[in-house]
C-alpha positions as CSV (number, residue, x, y, z in Angstrom):
1,M,7.9,-7.2,0.2
2,P,6.5,-6.1,-3.0
3,S,8.5,-3.4,-4.8
4,I,8.1,0.2,-4.3
5,F,6.3,0.4,-7.5
6,S,3.6,-2.0,-6.4
7,H,3.1,-0.1,-3.2
8,A,2.9,3.2,-5.0
9,L,0.4,1.7,-7.6
10,A,-1.8,0.5,-4.6
11,G,-1.8,3.9,-3.0
12,Y,-2.6,5.6,-6.4
13,T,-5.5,3.2,-7.0
14,I,-6.9,3.6,-3.5
15,G,-6.6,7.4,-3.8
16,S,-8.4,7.3,-7.1
17,A,-11.2,5.0,-6.0
18,L,-11.9,6.8,-2.6
19,D,-11.8,10.4,-3.8
20,P,-15.2,11.6,-4.8
21,G,-15.8,12.9,-8.2
22,G,-12.3,11.8,-9.4
23,P,-8.9,12.0,-7.8
24,T,-7.3,15.2,-7.1
25,R,-3.5,15.6,-7.5
26,R,-3.1,16.1,-3.8
27,T,-5.1,12.9,-2.9
28,R,-3.1,10.8,-5.4
29,V,0.3,12.2,-4.2
30,L,-0.6,11.7,-0.4
31,A,-2.0,8.2,-1.1
32,V,1.2,7.1,-2.9
33,I,3.3,8.6,0.0
34,C,1.4,6.9,2.6
35,A,1.4,3.6,0.7
36,V,5.2,3.7,0.6
37,A,6.0,5.2,3.9
38,P,6.1,2.0,6.1
39,D,9.2,0.9,4.1
40,L,11.2,3.7,5.8
41,D,12.0,1.0,8.4
42,W,14.3,-0.5,5.8
43,F,16.6,2.3,6.8
44,T,15.9,2.1,10.6
45,E,16.6,-1.6,11.0
46,F,20.4,-1.0,11.8
47,L,19.4,1.1,14.8
48,D,17.8,-1.9,16.5
49,P,19.7,-5.1,15.4
50,Q,18.1,-7.2,18.2
51,D,14.5,-5.8,17.3
52,R,13.8,-4.8,20.9
53,F,11.9,-1.7,19.7
54,G,10.4,-3.1,16.5
55,L,12.5,-1.0,14.1
56,S,13.3,-4.0,11.9
57,H,11.7,-4.3,8.6
58,R,8.0,-5.1,8.7
59,G,8.1,-4.0,12.4
60,I,6.4,-1.1,14.1
61,L,6.2,1.1,10.9
62,H,4.0,-1.7,9.5
63,S,1.6,-1.8,12.4
64,L,-2.0,-0.6,12.7
65,L,-0.8,2.2,15.1
66,S,1.8,3.5,12.7
67,A,-0.9,3.4,9.9
68,C,-3.0,5.8,12.0
69,I,0.0,8.0,12.8
70,I,1.3,8.2,9.2
71,T,-2.3,9.0,8.1
72,G,-2.6,11.7,10.8
73,L,0.7,13.3,9.8
74,A,-0.3,13.1,6.0
75,M,-3.5,14.9,6.9
76,L,-2.0,17.5,9.0
77,L,1.0,18.3,6.7
78,G,-0.6,17.8,3.3
79,N,-4.4,17.9,3.5
80,R,-5.3,20.4,6.3
81,P,-8.3,21.9,4.4
82,Q,-10.0,18.5,4.6
83,L,-9.3,17.6,8.3
84,R,-12.9,17.5,9.2
85,Q,-14.0,15.3,6.4
86,L,-14.1,11.5,6.9
87,R,-13.4,10.3,3.3
88,P,-9.8,11.7,3.1
89,W,-8.9,10.1,6.5
90,V,-10.2,6.7,5.2
91,C,-8.5,7.1,1.8
92,L,-5.1,7.8,3.3
93,G,-5.6,5.2,6.0
94,A,-6.4,2.5,3.6
95,A,-3.5,3.5,1.4
96,T,-1.2,3.4,4.3
97,F,-2.3,0.0,5.6
98,S,-2.4,-1.5,2.2
99,H,1.4,-1.7,2.4
100,S,1.3,-3.9,5.4
101,V,-1.4,-6.1,4.0
102,M,0.4,-6.5,0.7
103,D,3.6,-7.5,2.6
104,A,1.6,-10.1,4.4
105,F,0.8,-11.7,1.0
106,T,4.5,-12.0,0.0
107,F,6.3,-15.3,0.0
108,G,9.6,-14.8,1.8
109,G,10.9,-12.8,4.6
110,T,9.4,-12.3,8.1
111,G,5.8,-11.8,8.8
112,V,4.2,-8.3,9.5
113,A,4.0,-6.9,13.0
114,F,0.6,-5.6,12.7
115,L,0.1,-5.2,16.6
116,E,3.5,-3.6,17.4
117,P,4.2,-2.2,20.0
118,F,1.6,-4.2,22.0
119,S,2.7,-7.6,20.6
120,K,5.9,-8.9,18.9
121,A,3.7,-11.5,16.9
122,R,4.3,-11.4,13.2
123,F,1.5,-12.4,10.8
124,V,1.5,-13.7,7.2
125,S,-1.4,-14.6,4.9
126,A,-2.2,-18.4,4.3
127,W,-2.0,-17.5,0.6
128,Q,1.3,-15.8,-0.4
129,P,1.3,-15.4,-4.3
130,I,3.7,-12.4,-4.4
131,F,7.3,-13.2,-4.2
132,V,9.6,-11.0,-2.1
133,S,11.6,-8.6,-4.1
134,P,15.4,-9.2,-3.7
135,I,17.3,-6.2,-2.0
136,P,20.1,-5.5,-2.6
137,L,20.2,-6.5,-6.1
138,S,23.0,-8.6,-7.5
139,D,23.5,-10.3,-10.8
140,S,22.6,-13.7,-9.4
141,L,19.2,-12.2,-8.2
142,A,18.2,-10.7,-11.5
143,E,16.1,-13.7,-12.5
144,W,14.4,-13.7,-9.0
145,L,13.7,-9.9,-9.4
146,L,12.0,-10.6,-12.8
147,F,9.9,-13.4,-11.3
148,S,8.9,-11.4,-8.3
149,L,8.0,-8.4,-10.6
150,G,5.9,-10.8,-12.7
151,T,3.9,-12.0,-9.6
152,E,3.4,-8.3,-8.7
153,L,2.2,-7.6,-12.1
154,I,-0.4,-10.4,-12.0
155,F,-1.6,-10.0,-8.5
156,I,-1.3,-6.2,-7.9
157,G,-0.8,-4.5,-11.4
158,L,-3.8,-6.2,-13.2
159,P,-6.3,-5.7,-10.5
160,A,-5.3,-2.2,-10.0
161,L,-5.6,-1.6,-13.7
162,L,-9.0,-3.1,-13.8
163,V,-10.2,-0.9,-10.9
164,L,-8.7,2.3,-12.6
165,L,-10.4,1.4,-15.9
166,A,-13.8,0.7,-14.0
167,L,-13.5,4.0,-12.2
168,R,-12.8,5.8,-15.3
169,R,-15.8,4.3,-17.0
170,L,-18.2,5.0,-14.2
171,R,-16.9,8.6,-13.8
172,R,-17.6,9.2,-17.5
173,G,-21.1,7.8,-17.3
174,G,-20.0,4.9,-19.4
175,G,-22.6,2.5,-18.3
176,A,-24.7,0.4,-20.7
177,P,-27.3,2.5,-22.6
178,V,-30.8,2.2,-21.2
179,E,-33.6,1.5,-23.6
180,S,-36.7,3.5,-23.3
181,P,-40.0,1.6,-23.3
182,D,-42.3,2.5,-26.1
């Protein structure tokens, strides 16, 4: 899985891109929380060692169904004034599901159970440029951690930075000057 930092950055970027007129603090915070939330299964894995209920890592909390539930909870608990607006739902849903998609692009670990609880199938991307972060961290894994963070910087950090810079420029009206015909 990518690190919590990359998931949070993806949520922040999605929250910034899909919030009209510029991101509000509420949108950014909720998008970050939604993007990180599926990794709560890292703590529930011990409850289901045989993975009968999909509680293992990249299990049911990484599914499309859970993305809908997490989005709904975020809207009900943190964004009640905008419940009737489509854009915040799409924003938080995209931020939540970005987590599972990014996990599918990691090299190492099991696939992602996008269809839990309806199917136990695990999915991975044919292209896996991001190396899984080593957890728990030990001295022997420090080099692996640095390498995985490097792949995250290239494949998540730089695109997010470009999107955020482009959004900033667009919102400031920073397009190319238009010459008037004489």
